[in-house]
N, CA and C atoms as an extended XYZ file, in Angstrom:
615
Properties=species:S:1:pos:R:3:atomname:S:1:resname:S:1:resid:I:1 pbc="F F F"
N        69.425       43.941      -47.247 N   MET     1
C        68.149       44.109      -47.905 CA  MET     1
C        67.145       42.986      -47.558 C   MET     1
N        65.934       43.381      -47.272 N   LEU     2
C        64.930       42.389      -46.941 CA  LEU     2
C        64.624       41.468      -48.128 C   LEU     2
N        64.284       40.224      -47.823 N   ASP     3
C        63.865       39.314      -48.915 CA  ASP     3
C        62.538       39.813      -49.477 C   ASP     3
N        62.351       39.536      -50.728 N   LYS     4
C        61.046       39.905      -51.376 CA  LYS     4
C        59.912       39.115      -50.741 C   LYS     4
N        58.792       39.767      -50.613 N   ILE     5
C        57.625       39.159      -49.981 CA  ILE     5
C        56.887       38.287      -51.005 C   ILE     5
N        56.633       37.021      -50.649 N   LYS     6
C        55.932       36.122      -51.554 CA  LYS     6
C        54.441       36.506      -51.632 C   LYS     6
N        53.976       36.682      -52.832 N   LEU     7
C        52.615       37.153      -53.067 CA  LEU     7
C        51.800       36.176      -53.884 C   LEU     7
N        50.624       35.809      -53.364 N   ASN     8
C        49.631       35.042      -54.062 CA  ASN     8
C        48.448       35.972      -54.417 C   ASN     8
N        48.283       36.310      -55.673 N   ILE     9
C        47.173       37.211      -56.077 CA  ILE     9
C        45.907       36.419      -56.159 C   ILE     9
N        44.825       36.922      -55.564 N   ILE    10
C        43.531       36.234      -55.629 CA  ILE    10
C        42.647       37.026      -56.582 C   ILE    10
N        42.047       36.333      -57.527 N   SER    11
C        41.214       37.013      -58.517 CA  SER    11
C        39.789       37.280      -58.002 C   SER    11
N        39.210       38.363      -58.551 N   ASN    12
C        37.819       38.651      -58.358 CA  ASN    12
C        37.392       39.582      -59.489 C   ASN    12
N        36.852       38.993      -60.561 N   ARG    13
C        36.580       39.776      -61.714 CA  ARG    13
C        35.506       40.830      -61.488 C   ARG    13
N        34.700       40.659      -60.436 N   LYS    14
C        33.679       41.616      -60.138 CA  LYS    14
C        34.247       42.971      -59.739 C   LYS    14
N        35.528       42.972      -59.284 N   LEU    15
C        36.196       44.229      -58.884 CA  LEU    15
C        36.920       44.864      -60.051 C   LEU    15
N        37.012       44.155      -61.159 N   CYS    16
C        37.752       44.646      -62.359 CA  CYS    16
C        36.909       45.562      -63.214 C   CYS    16
N        37.567       46.443      -63.943 N   GLU    17
C        36.824       47.322      -64.858 CA  GLU    17
C        36.139       46.472      -65.923 C   GLU    17
N        34.843       46.662      -66.068 N   ASN    18
C        34.014       45.886      -67.023 CA  ASN    18
C        34.095       44.351      -66.797 C   ASN    18
N        34.473       43.970      -65.545 N   GLU    19
C        34.616       42.564      -65.194 CA  GLU    19
C        35.566       41.823      -66.139 C   GLU    19
N        36.481       42.511      -66.708 N   ASN    20
C        37.456       41.910      -67.668 CA  ASN    20
C        38.671       41.449      -66.921 C   ASN    20
N        38.620       40.220      -66.395 N   LEU    21
C        39.723       39.708      -65.567 CA  LEU    21
C        41.022       39.491      -66.375 C   LEU    21
N        40.913       38.997      -67.603 N   GLU    22
C        42.135       38.726      -68.400 CA  GLU    22
C        42.892       40.040      -68.609 C   GLU    22
N        42.166       41.120      -68.943 N   LYS    23
C        42.810       42.391      -69.179 CA  LYS    23
C        43.491       42.927      -67.888 C   LYS    23
N        42.800       42.709      -66.733 N   GLN    24
C        43.358       43.162      -65.479 CA  GLN    24
C        44.612       42.386      -65.099 C   GLN    24
N        44.597       41.089      -65.316 N   ILE    25
C        45.782       40.277      -64.995 CA  ILE    25
C        46.961       40.636      -65.838 C   ILE    25
N        46.665       40.843      -67.142 N   GLU    26
C        47.747       41.289      -68.071 CA  GLU    26
C        48.327       42.623      -67.584 C   GLU    26
N        47.474       43.532      -67.179 N   LYS    27
C        47.852       44.847      -66.705 CA  LYS    27
C        48.747       44.725      -65.474 C   LYS    27
N        48.385       43.914      -64.511 N   ILE    28
C        49.126       43.684      -63.269 CA  ILE    28
C        50.512       43.076      -63.582 C   ILE    28
N        50.485       41.962      -64.326 N   PHE    29
C        51.742       41.239      -64.578 CA  PHE    29
C        52.700       42.081      -65.428 C   PHE    29
N        52.171       42.855      -66.383 N   SER    30
C        53.032       43.698      -67.222 CA  SER    30
C        53.680       44.781      -66.372 C   SER    30
N        52.890       45.425      -65.487 N   ALA    31
C        53.422       46.468      -64.639 CA  ALA    31
C        54.480       45.905      -63.652 C   ALA    31
N        54.212       44.693      -63.196 N   TYR    32
C        55.104       44.030      -62.244 CA  TYR    32
C        56.407       43.727      -62.958 C   TYR    32
N        56.320       43.192      -64.175 N   GLU    33
C        57.535       42.836      -64.937 CA  GLU    33
C        58.388       44.058      -65.242 C   GLU    33
N        57.693       45.181      -65.442 N   ARG    34
C        58.456       46.432      -65.724 CA  ARG    34
C        58.845       47.188      -64.446 C   ARG    34
N        58.580       46.531      -63.300 N   LYS    35
C        58.976       47.076      -61.999 CA  LYS    35
C        58.292       48.408      -61.708 C   LYS    35
N        57.026       48.512      -62.147 N   ILE    36
C        56.230       49.727      -61.836 CA  ILE    36
C        55.528       49.529      -60.571 C   ILE    36
N        55.077       48.316      -60.283 N   ILE    37
C        54.425       48.039      -59.024 CA  ILE    37
C        55.069       46.786      -58.367 C   ILE    37
N        54.786       46.617      -57.082 N   LEU    38
C        55.173       45.405      -56.330 CA  LEU    38
C        56.696       45.133      -56.398 C   LEU    38
N        57.461       46.233      -56.255 N   LYS    39
C        58.920       46.081      -56.376 CA  LYS    39
C        59.477       45.147      -55.320 C   LYS    39
N        58.851       45.151      -54.136 N   ASN    40
C        59.370       44.344      -52.998 CA  ASN    40
C        58.715       42.959      -52.884 C   ASN    40
N        58.017       42.618      -53.960 N   PHE    41
C        57.254       41.328      -53.955 CA  PHE    41
C        57.702       40.372      -55.051 C   PHE    41
N        57.492       39.108      -54.750 N   ASP    42
C        57.706       38.060      -55.708 CA  ASP    42
C        56.384       37.367      -55.912 C   ASP    42
N        55.736       37.635      -57.078 N   ILE    43
C        54.425       36.983      -57.354 CA  ILE    43
C        54.646       35.512      -57.625 C   ILE    43
N        54.201       34.656      -56.693 N   ILE    44
C        54.445       33.214      -56.875 CA  ILE    44
C        53.236       32.491      -57.429 C   ILE    44
N        52.056       33.133      -57.388 N   ALA    45
C        50.895       32.468      -57.922 CA  ALA    45
C        49.698       33.450      -58.110 C   ALA    45
N        48.812       32.997      -59.001 N   LEU    46
C        47.539       33.646      -59.172 CA  LEU    46
C        46.479       32.541      -58.836 C   LEU    46
N        45.617       32.834      -57.872 N   THR    47
C        44.542       31.899      -57.556 CA  THR    47
C        43.264       32.376      -58.236 C   THR    47
N        42.724       31.529      -59.096 N   LEU    48
C        41.534       31.905      -59.859 CA  LEU    48
C        40.311       31.615      -59.050 C   LEU    48
N        39.884       32.598      -58.289 N   ARG    49
C        38.796       32.409      -57.300 CA  ARG    49
C        37.526       33.098      -57.832 C   ARG    49
N        36.829       32.420      -58.715 N   GLU    50
C        35.570       32.982      -59.242 CA  GLU    50
C        34.430       32.058      -58.870 C   GLU    50
N        33.967       32.222      -57.653 N   LYS    51
C        33.095       31.217      -57.036 CA  LYS    51
C        31.688       31.078      -57.645 C   LYS    51
N        31.263       32.160      -58.377 N   ASP    52
C        29.899       32.135      -58.903 CA  ASP    52
C        29.776       31.457      -60.278 C   ASP    52
N        30.924       31.101      -60.899 N   LEU    53
C        30.854       30.509      -62.209 CA  LEU    53
C        30.590       29.000      -62.153 C   LEU    53
N        29.815       28.508      -63.167 N   ASN    54
C        29.635       27.082      -63.241 CA  ASN    54
C        30.906       26.473      -63.851 C   ASN    54
N        30.965       25.156      -63.943 N   LYS    55
C        32.188       24.504      -64.386 CA  LYS    55
C        32.620       24.893      -65.807 C   LYS    55
N        31.668       24.966      -66.702 N   ASN    56
C        31.951       25.326      -68.073 CA  ASN    56
C        32.494       26.754      -68.213 C   ASN    56
N        31.864       27.665      -67.473 N   GLU    57
C        32.294       29.053      -67.483 CA  GLU    57
C        33.670       29.167      -66.881 C   GLU    57
N        33.940       28.390      -65.800 N   TYR    58
C        35.233       28.421      -65.136 CA  TYR    58
C        36.311       27.874      -66.066 C   TYR    58
N        36.008       26.792      -66.801 N   LEU    59
C        36.954       26.249      -67.761 CA  LEU    59
C        37.311       27.270      -68.887 C   LEU    59
N        36.291       27.963      -69.322 N   LYS    60
C        36.516       29.007      -70.369 CA  LYS    60
C        37.435       30.102      -69.840 C   LYS    60
N        37.299       30.448      -68.570 N   LEU    61
C        38.127       31.458      -67.946 CA  LEU    61
C        39.565       30.980      -67.821 C   LEU    61
N        39.751       29.697      -67.469 N   ILE    62
C        41.075       29.091      -67.420 CA  ILE    62
C        41.736       29.208      -68.798 C   ILE    62
N        40.998       28.926      -69.860 N   GLU    63
C        41.525       28.968      -71.192 CA  GLU    63
C        42.040       30.399      -71.537 C   GLU    63
N        41.420       31.415      -70.972 N   LYS    64
C        41.847       32.799      -71.243 CA  LYS    64
C        42.990       33.200      -70.327 C   LYS    64
N        42.939       32.785      -69.060 N   VAL    65
C        43.908       33.261      -68.079 CA  VAL    65
C        45.240       32.501      -68.118 C   VAL    65
N        45.155       31.224      -68.345 N   CYS    66
C        46.344       30.356      -68.289 CA  CYS    66
C        47.489       30.852      -69.198 C   CYS    66
N        47.171       31.190      -70.486 N   PRO    67
C        48.248       31.661      -71.358 CA  PRO    67
C        48.937       32.926      -70.836 C   PRO    67
N        48.187       33.791      -70.133 N   ILE    68
C        48.780       35.041      -69.544 CA  ILE    68
C        49.717       34.639      -68.440 C   ILE    68
N        49.323       33.676      -67.596 N   CYS    69
C        50.217       33.202      -66.510 CA  CYS    69
C        51.492       32.558      -67.114 C   CYS    69
N        51.294       31.789      -68.156 N   GLN    70
C        52.416       31.110      -68.777 CA  GLN    70
C        53.379       32.147      -69.412 C   GLN    70
N        52.815       33.164      -70.008 N   LYS    71
C        53.647       34.214      -70.640 CA  LYS    71
C        54.578       34.911      -69.609 C   LYS    71
N        53.984       35.142      -68.443 N   TYR    72
C        54.777       35.847      -67.362 CA  TYR    72
C        55.418       34.903      -66.347 C   TYR    72
N        55.261       33.570      -66.652 N   LYS    73
C        55.821       32.550      -65.749 CA  LYS    73
C        55.341       32.681      -64.295 C   LYS    73
N        54.022       32.849      -64.222 N   ILE    74
C        53.359       32.868      -62.894 CA  ILE    74
C        52.485       31.633      -62.749 C   ILE    74
N        52.651       30.935      -61.641 N   ASN    75
C        51.856       29.703      -61.404 CA  ASN    75
C        50.354       29.999      -61.258 C   ASN    75
N        49.517       29.181      -61.859 N   LEU    76
C        48.074       29.283      -61.755 CA  LEU    76
C        47.521       28.252      -60.774 C   LEU    76
N        46.758       28.760      -59.815 N   ILE    77
C        46.107       27.819      -58.842 CA  ILE    77
C        44.617       27.951      -59.034 C   ILE    77
N        43.981       26.737      -59.152 N   LEU    78
C        42.529       26.679      -59.311 CA  LEU    78
C        41.856       26.799      -57.938 C   LEU    78
N        40.573       27.110      -57.956 N   HIS    79
C        39.864       27.322      -56.683 CA  HIS    79
C        38.561       26.469      -56.675 C   HIS    79
N        38.458       25.601      -55.725 N   GLN    80
C        37.253       24.765      -55.442 CA  GLN    80
C        36.983       23.688      -56.526 C   GLN    80
N        37.168       24.013      -57.808 N   ASN    81
C        36.830       23.082      -58.889 CA  ASN    81
C        37.838       21.950      -59.024 C   ASN    81
N        37.797       20.975      -58.084 N   TYR    82
C        38.797       19.922      -58.105 CA  TYR    82
C        38.536       18.786      -59.083 C   TYR    82
N        37.338       18.780      -59.659 N   ASP    83
C        36.923       17.662      -60.526 CA  ASP    83
C        36.848       18.060      -61.981 C   ASP    83
N        37.622       19.026      -62.373 N   LEU    84
C        37.637       19.461      -63.799 CA  LEU    84
C        38.489       18.513      -64.648 C   LEU    84
N        38.052       18.269      -65.899 N   ASN    85
C        38.863       17.518      -66.854 CA  ASN    85
C        39.659       18.525      -67.658 C   ASN    85
N        40.911       18.713      -67.244 N   LEU    86
C        41.778       19.768      -67.839 CA  LEU    86
C        42.746       19.164      -68.831 C   LEU    86
N        42.977       19.912      -69.914 N   ASP    87
C        43.992       19.480      -70.871 CA  ASP    87
C        45.365       19.669      -70.197 C   ASP    87
N        46.261       18.736      -70.458 N   GLU    88
C        47.610       18.801      -69.804 CA  GLU    88
C        48.384       20.027      -70.212 C   GLU    88
N        48.035       20.639      -71.343 N   LYS    89
C        48.778       21.825      -71.782 CA  LYS    89
C        48.719       22.958      -70.758 C   LYS    89
N        47.748       22.916      -69.869 N   TYR    90
C        47.595       23.992      -68.918 CA  TYR    90
C        48.616       23.915      -67.753 C   TYR    90
N        49.085       22.738      -67.431 N   ASP    91
C        50.141       22.569      -66.468 CA  ASP    91
C        49.812       23.363      -65.156 C   ASP    91
N        48.669       23.089      -64.571 N   ILE    92
C        48.223       23.773      -63.410 CA  ILE    92
C        49.031       23.424      -62.177 C   ILE    92
N        49.449       24.423      -61.454 N   GLU    93
C        50.381       24.266      -60.307 CA  GLU    93
C        49.663       23.638      -59.082 C   GLU    93
N        48.459       24.155      -58.772 N   GLY    94
C        47.854       23.721      -57.540 CA  GLY    94
C        46.340       23.936      -57.543 C   GLY    94
N        45.758       23.537      -56.412 N   ILE    95
C        44.303       23.737      -56.204 CA  ILE    95
C        44.116       24.286      -54.807 C   ILE    95
N        43.152       25.220      -54.702 N   HIS    96
C        42.845       25.773      -53.387 CA  HIS    96
C        41.397       25.441      -53.032 C   HIS    96
N        41.189       24.919      -51.787 N   LEU    97
C        39.860       24.471      -51.353 CA  LEU    97
C        39.481       25.120      -50.101 C   LEU    97
N        38.153       25.211      -49.872 N   SER    98
C        37.661       25.692      -48.571 CA  SER    98
C        37.892       24.583      -47.532 C   SER    98
N        37.858       24.955      -46.299 N   TYR    99
C        38.069       24.032      -45.202 CA  TYR    99
C        37.015       22.891      -45.299 C   TYR    99
N        35.741       23.260      -45.516 N   SER   100
C        34.702       22.240      -45.494 CA  SER   100
C        34.830       21.277      -46.658 C   SER   100
N        35.184       21.766      -47.875 N   ILE   101
C        35.339       20.871      -48.991 CA  ILE   101
C        36.545       19.922      -48.773 C   ILE   101
N        37.648       20.495      -48.317 N   PHE   102
C        38.865       19.682      -48.129 CA  PHE   102
C        38.598       18.586      -47.084 C   PHE   102
N        37.864       18.950      -46.006 N   LYS   103
C        37.579       18.010      -44.953 CA  LYS   103
C        36.645       16.923      -45.399 C   LYS   103
N        35.782       17.211      -46.360 N   SER   104
C        34.770       16.252      -46.801 CA  SER   104
C        35.273       15.252      -47.843 C   SER   104
N        36.463       15.526      -48.453 N   LEU   105
C        36.975       14.662      -49.502 CA  LEU   105
C        37.286       13.258      -48.971 C   LEU   105
N        36.881       12.224      -49.711 N   ASN   106
C        37.308       10.863      -49.273 CA  ASN   106
C        38.773       10.669      -49.605 C   ASN   106
N        39.355        9.649      -48.972 N   GLU   107
C        40.806        9.404      -49.107 CA  GLU   107
C        41.263        9.180      -50.546 C   GLU   107
N        40.396        8.506      -51.368 N   ASN   108
C        40.756        8.269      -52.783 CA  ASN   108
C        40.863        9.532      -53.597 C   ASN   108
N        39.849       10.418      -53.379 N   ILE   109
C        39.879       11.694      -54.135 CA  ILE   109
C        41.099       12.562      -53.674 C   ILE   109
N        41.294       12.569      -52.346 N   LYS   110
C        42.426       13.353      -51.864 CA  LYS   110
C        43.759       12.842      -52.403 C   LYS   110
N        43.908       11.512      -52.454 N   ALA   111
C        45.130       10.915      -52.977 CA  ALA   111
C        45.323       11.272      -54.465 C   ALA   111
N        44.190       11.314      -55.200 N   GLU   112
C        44.251       11.718      -56.603 CA  GLU   112
C        44.732       13.137      -56.769 C   GLU   112
N        44.149       14.024      -55.899 N   LEU   113
C        44.523       15.451      -55.998 CA  LEU   113
C        46.015       15.665      -55.617 C   LEU   113
N        46.459       14.921      -54.606 N   ILE   114
C        47.882       15.024      -54.190 CA  ILE   114
C        48.795       14.639      -55.344 C   ILE   114
N        48.348       13.600      -56.084 N   LYS   115
C        49.115       13.100      -57.224 CA  LYS   115
C        49.070       14.106      -58.417 C   LYS   115
N        47.921       14.741      -58.573 N   LYS   116
C        47.700       15.603      -59.741 CA  LYS   116
C        48.314       16.973      -59.568 C   LYS   116
N        48.268       17.514      -58.360 N   TYR   117
C        48.747       18.929      -58.182 CA  TYR   117
C        49.976       18.949      -57.266 C   TYR   117
N        50.844       19.908      -57.506 N   LYS   118
C        52.029       20.051      -56.668 CA  LYS   118
C        51.640       20.572      -55.272 C   LYS   118
N        50.613       21.383      -55.231 N   ARG   119
C        50.182       21.997      -53.953 CA  ARG   119
C        48.684       21.984      -53.805 C   ARG   119
N        48.270       21.718      -52.530 N   ILE   120
C        46.852       21.850      -52.193 CA  ILE   120
C        46.772       22.816      -51.028 C   ILE   120
N        46.116       23.961      -51.300 N   GLY   121
C        45.944       24.953      -50.258 CA  GLY   121
C        44.558       24.908      -49.652 C   GLY   121
N        44.423       25.279      -48.399 N   VAL   122
C        43.102       25.269      -47.708 CA  VAL   122
C        42.933       26.573      -46.928 C   VAL   122
N        41.745       27.165      -47.026 N   SER   123
C        41.385       28.313      -46.254 CA  SER   123
C        41.002       27.883      -44.850 C   SER   123
N        41.531       28.598      -43.872 N   ILE   124
C        41.174       28.300      -42.456 CA  ILE   124
C        40.871       29.612      -41.719 C   ILE   124
N        40.086       29.462      -40.646 N   HIS   125
C        39.701       30.626      -39.874 CA  HIS   125
C        39.923       30.427      -38.354 C   HIS   125
N        40.635       29.367      -37.981 N   SER   126
C        40.960       29.154      -36.581 CA  SER   126
C        42.211       28.268      -36.489 C   SER   126
N        42.793       28.276      -35.306 N   LEU   127
C        43.998       27.449      -35.060 CA  LEU   127
C        43.657       25.982      -35.178 C   LEU   127
N        42.509       25.588      -34.659 N   ASP   128
C        42.068       24.173      -34.702 CA  ASP   128
C        41.905       23.704      -36.152 C   ASP   128
N        41.279       24.506      -36.963 N   GLU   129
C        41.109       24.162      -38.390 CA  GLU   129
C        42.479       24.018      -39.071 C   GLU   129
N        43.376       24.934      -38.721 N   ALA   130
C        44.710       24.857      -39.336 CA  ALA   130
C        45.426       23.568      -38.975 C   ALA   130
N        45.397       23.219      -37.712 N   LYS   131
C        46.048       21.968      -37.280 CA  LYS   131
C        45.450       20.795      -37.951 C   LYS   131
N        44.114       20.801      -38.087 N   GLU   132
C        43.420       19.660      -38.670 CA  GLU   132
C        43.775       19.459      -40.145 C   GLU   132
N        43.811       20.605      -40.918 N   VAL   133
C        44.071       20.471      -42.360 CA  VAL   133
C        45.549       20.071      -42.619 C   VAL   133
N        46.426       20.518      -41.698 N   GLU   134
C        47.821       20.114      -41.824 CA  GLU   134
C        47.934       18.611      -41.644 C   GLU   134
N        47.248       18.078      -40.641 N   ASN   135
C        47.271       16.651      -40.395 CA  ASN   135
C        46.626       15.866      -41.526 C   ASN   135
N        45.669       16.497      -42.260 N   LEU   136
C        44.988       15.838      -43.360 CA  LEU   136
C        45.764       15.951      -44.666 C   LEU   136
N        46.904       16.647      -44.707 N   GLY   137
C        47.744       16.659      -45.887 CA  GLY   137
C        47.753       17.904      -46.713 C   GLY   137
N        47.240       19.041      -46.173 N   ALA   138
C        47.289       20.297      -46.920 CA  ALA   138
C        48.760       20.711      -47.083 C   ALA   138
N        49.077       21.343      -48.245 N   SER   139
C        50.456       21.837      -48.523 CA  SER   139
C        50.708       23.209      -47.888 C   SER   139
N        49.643       24.000      -47.866 N   TYR   140
C        49.750       25.339      -47.242 CA  TYR   140
C        48.310       25.803      -46.817 C   TYR   140
N        48.280       26.802      -45.981 N   ILE   141
C        46.984       27.373      -45.590 CA  ILE   141
C        46.916       28.824      -45.970 C   ILE   141
N        45.682       29.286      -46.200 N   VAL   142
C        45.420       30.710      -46.313 CA  VAL   142
C        44.593       31.101      -45.108 C   VAL   142
N        45.147       32.021      -44.306 N   ALA   143
C        44.535       32.340      -42.967 CA  ALA   143
C        43.979       33.793      -43.000 C   ALA   143
N        42.775       33.944      -42.557 N   GLY   144
C        42.233       35.329      -42.540 CA  GLY   144
C        40.984       35.396      -41.690 C   GLY   144
N        40.398       36.629      -41.684 N   HIS   145
C        41.022       37.761      -42.335 CA  HIS   145
C        41.842       38.540      -41.299 C   HIS   145
N        42.985       39.079      -41.689 N   ILE   146
C        43.946       39.619      -40.730 CA  ILE   146
C        43.643       41.075      -40.400 C   ILE   146
N        43.365       41.870      -41.394 N   PHE   147
C        43.012       43.281      -41.182 CA  PHE   147
C        41.604       43.546      -41.696 C   PHE   147
N        41.045       44.744      -41.310 N   GLU   148
C        39.715       45.064      -41.806 CA  GLU   148
C        39.721       45.133      -43.336 C   GLU   148
N        38.612       44.615      -43.884 N   THR   149
C        38.494       44.620      -45.363 CA  THR   149
C        37.074       44.741      -45.756 C   THR   149
N        36.806       45.415      -46.863 N   ASP   150
C        35.418       45.586      -47.372 CA  ASP   150
C        34.783       44.285      -47.648 C   ASP   150
N        35.603       43.235      -47.991 N   CYS   151
C        35.034       41.946      -48.325 CA  CYS   151
C        34.387       41.240      -47.109 C   CYS   151
N        34.808       41.685      -45.915 N   LYS   152
C        34.290       41.076      -44.692 CA  LYS   152
C        33.745       42.139      -43.761 C   LYS   152
N        32.913       43.000      -44.293 N   LYS   153
C        32.389       44.136      -43.522 CA  LYS   153
C        31.666       43.673      -42.254 C   LYS   153
N        31.984       44.333      -41.167 N   GLY   154
C        31.312       44.039      -39.880 CA  GLY   154
C        31.900       42.864      -39.138 C   GLY   154
N        32.851       42.176      -39.751 N   LEU   155
C        33.465       41.026      -39.058 CA  LEU   155
C        34.800       41.484      -38.449 C   LEU   155
N        34.997       41.159      -37.188 N   GLU   156
C        36.231       41.536      -36.496 CA  GLU   156
C        37.448       40.850      -37.107 C   GLU   156
N        38.439       41.582      -37.517 N   PRO   157
C        39.663       40.972      -38.067 CA  PRO   157
C        40.444       40.151      -36.973 C   PRO   157
N        41.140       39.171      -37.376 N   ARG   158
C        41.855       38.266      -36.448 CA  ARG   158
C        43.182       38.853      -36.014 C   ARG   158
N        43.743       39.771      -36.802 N   GLY   159
C        44.969       40.455      -36.388 CA  GLY   159
C        46.222       39.622      -36.532 C   GLY   159
N        47.319       40.295      -36.265 N   LEU   160
C        48.661       39.714      -36.427 CA  LEU   160
C        48.915       38.589      -35.386 C   LEU   160
N        48.241       38.684      -34.267 N   LYS   161
C        48.422       37.643      -33.220 CA  LYS   161
C        47.991       36.266      -33.764 C   LYS   161
N        46.989       36.263      -34.623 N   PHE   162
C        46.514       35.007      -35.238 CA  PHE   162
C        47.645       34.392      -36.071 C   PHE   162
N        48.339       35.248      -36.807 N   VAL   163
C        49.458       34.747      -37.658 CA  VAL   163
C        50.565       34.221      -36.735 C   VAL   163
N        50.844       34.923      -35.674 N   GLU   164
C        51.888       34.471      -34.700 CA  GLU   164
C        51.528       33.115      -34.100 C   GLU   164
N        50.290       32.985      -33.708 N   ASP   165
C        49.854       31.681      -33.155 CA  ASP   165
C        49.928       30.528      -34.134 C   ASP   165
N        49.550       30.803      -35.383 N   LEU   166
C        49.639       29.790      -36.428 CA  LEU   166
C        51.092       29.393      -36.672 C   LEU   166
N        51.960       30.385      -36.802 N   SER   167
C        53.351       30.106      -37.183 CA  SER   167
C        54.088       29.386      -36.072 C   SER   167
N        53.638       29.534      -34.846 N   SER   168
C        54.299       28.803      -33.737 CA  SER   168
C        53.817       27.407      -33.571 C   SER   168
N        52.731       27.086      -34.310 N   THR   169
C        52.083       25.742      -34.193 CA  THR   169
C        52.297       24.865      -35.440 C   THR   169
N        52.237       25.460      -36.609 N   LEU   170
C        52.251       24.711      -37.839 CA  LEU   170
C        53.644       24.529      -38.440 C   LEU   170
N        53.814       23.543      -39.292 N   THR   171
C        55.056       23.392      -40.045 CA  THR   171
C        54.858       23.741      -41.534 C   THR   171
N        53.580       23.720      -42.009 N   ILE   172
C        53.362       24.079      -43.419 CA  ILE   172
C        53.255       25.612      -43.580 C   ILE   172
N        53.541       26.131      -44.801 N   PRO   173
C        53.499       27.577      -45.036 CA  PRO   173
C        52.142       28.218      -44.794 C   PRO   173
N        52.189       29.426      -44.252 N   ILE   174
C        50.970       30.221      -43.979 CA  ILE   174
C        50.956       31.446      -44.907 C   ILE   174
N        49.857       31.576      -45.649 N   PHE   175
C        49.608       32.787      -46.430 CA  PHE   175
C        48.524       33.564      -45.685 C   PHE   175
N        48.741       34.829      -45.423 N   ALA   176
C        47.728       35.658      -44.754 CA  ALA   176
C        46.882       36.370      -45.778 C   ALA   176
N        45.614       36.607      -45.433 N   ILE   177
C        44.715       37.293      -46.347 CA  ILE   177
C        43.773       38.230      -45.560 C   ILE   177
N        43.325       39.260      -46.260 N   GLY   178
C        42.337       40.152      -45.615 CA  GLY   178
C        42.906       41.477      -45.310 C   GLY   178
N        42.593       42.486      -46.167 N   GLY   179
C        43.040       43.853      -45.948 CA  GLY   179
C        44.553       44.057      -46.095 C   GLY   179
N        45.201       43.160      -46.794 N   ILE   180
C        46.625       43.237      -46.952 CA  ILE   180
C        47.005       44.049      -48.210 C   ILE   180
N        47.954       44.934      -48.034 N   ASP   181
C        48.431       45.734      -49.201 CA  ASP   181
C        49.943       45.885      -49.119 C   ASP   181
N        50.508       46.706      -50.008 N   GLU   182
C        51.947       46.872      -50.097 CA  GLU   182
C        52.480       47.453      -48.767 C   GLU   182
N        51.689       48.254      -48.070 N   LYS   183
C        52.214       48.934      -46.882 CA  LYS   183
C        52.282       48.030      -45.668 C   LYS   183
N        51.283       47.194      -45.491 N   ASN   184
C        51.236       46.386      -44.230 CA  ASN   184
C        51.749       44.959      -44.404 C   ASN   184
N        52.183       44.609      -45.583 N   SER   185
C        52.609       43.210      -45.792 CA  SER   185
C        53.782       42.753      -44.944 C   SER   185
N        54.745       43.694      -44.745 N   GLN   186
C        55.954       43.286      -44.028 CA  GLN   186
C        55.637       42.913      -42.592 C   GLN   186
N        54.649       43.589      -42.009 N   SER   187
C        54.248       43.299      -40.602 CA  SER   187
C        53.685       41.879      -40.485 C   SER   187
N        53.016       41.424      -41.575 N   VAL   188
C        52.449       40.059      -41.628 CA  VAL   188
C        53.593       39.019      -41.698 C   VAL   188
N        54.575       39.334      -42.532 N   ILE   189
C        55.732       38.444      -42.675 CA  ILE   189
C        56.533       38.399      -41.359 C   ILE   189
N        56.679       39.533      -40.734 N   ASP   190
C        57.362       39.604      -39.431 CA  ASP   190
C        56.690       38.834      -38.329 C   ASP   190
N        55.382       38.615      -38.520 N   SER   191
C        54.593       37.847      -37.563 CA  SER   191
C        54.676       36.343      -37.802 C   SER   191
N        55.314       35.934      -38.905 N   GLY   192
C        55.529       34.528      -39.132 CA  GLY   192
C        54.888       33.944      -40.378 C   GLY   192
N        54.234       34.789      -41.154 N   ALA   193
C        53.606       34.255      -42.445 CA  ALA   193
C        54.684       33.962      -43.466 C   ALA   193
N        54.437       32.961      -44.291 N   PHE   194
C        55.331       32.615      -45.384 CA  PHE   194
C        55.144       33.610      -46.538 C   PHE   194
N        53.888       34.045      -46.712 N   GLY   195
C        53.556       34.973      -47.811 CA  GLY   195
C        52.248       35.666      -47.529 C   GLY   195
N        51.830       36.488      -48.460 N   VAL   196
C        50.558       37.236      -48.332 CA  VAL   196
C        49.693       37.039      -49.577 C   VAL   196
N        48.431       37.243      -49.381 N   CYS   197
C        47.455       37.234      -50.488 CA  CYS   197
C        46.884       38.653      -50.662 C   CYS   197
N        46.724       39.097      -51.851 N   MET   198
C        46.054       40.344      -52.135 CA  MET   198
C        44.948       40.112      -53.159 C   MET   198
N        43.793       40.706      -52.907 N   MET   199
C        42.742       40.656      -53.894 CA  MET   199
C        42.332       42.042      -54.328 C   MET   199
N        41.640       42.776      -53.432 N   SER   200
C        41.061       44.092      -53.777 CA  SER   200
C        42.084       45.067      -54.360 C   SER   200
N        43.219       45.216      -53.733 N   SER   201
C        44.220       46.181      -54.202 CA  SER   201
C        44.734       45.836      -55.579 C   SER   201
N        44.769       44.563      -55.900 N   MET   202
C        45.255       44.131      -57.222 CA  MET   202
C        44.157       44.226      -58.302 C   MET   202
N        42.981       43.842      -57.929 N   MET   203
C        41.863       43.803      -58.921 CA  MET   203
C        41.397       45.229      -59.286 C   MET   203
N        41.717       46.211      -58.381 N   LYS   204
C        41.319       47.601      -58.647 CA  LYS   204
C        42.486       48.412      -59.117 C   LYS   204
N        43.667       47.776      -59.305 N   TYR   205
C        44.865       48.537      -59.735 CA  TYR   205
C        44.643       49.230      -61.065 C   TYR   205
């Protein structure tokens, strides 16, 4: 039997019914726990990627989403907001940053983040960016977009060859993103990815 595929769910409340992200996450995790969906997957994290929210709005969302993650024992990863003053009760697993933000961090801030979080993920879109962030201390990368997706309309997908090239070069885990669903995930893993990210298929479930 094949190993379960590691899945990092990426949030986007704009795709949810009535933009109710908490309700959607509860729905996904509950169905997953009851083995209704994602039977071949191991959900290892939820990345809270709500780029349009200000810091206060984002904090309020963490307050709503974190208890759901804790209830289902799913790790919560923050997105971009690396300078939040968070209560320790939230026990946040990691932080995910864009390539440009990660690269711009001074050594002191980076050292603080490495101390604060178990994992720091970085989005990359080329082999050179991936090599650079690995050297700068990233724990894992999110590489995309692999297949055609409505989120990147008109942009040529990078395809499975991109995953192969990354996996033959890097030592840190690679999560692939972009047009990935339950049907094509195994091909991504077979190309050398550590895990996959899904957004649209989960937010519209």
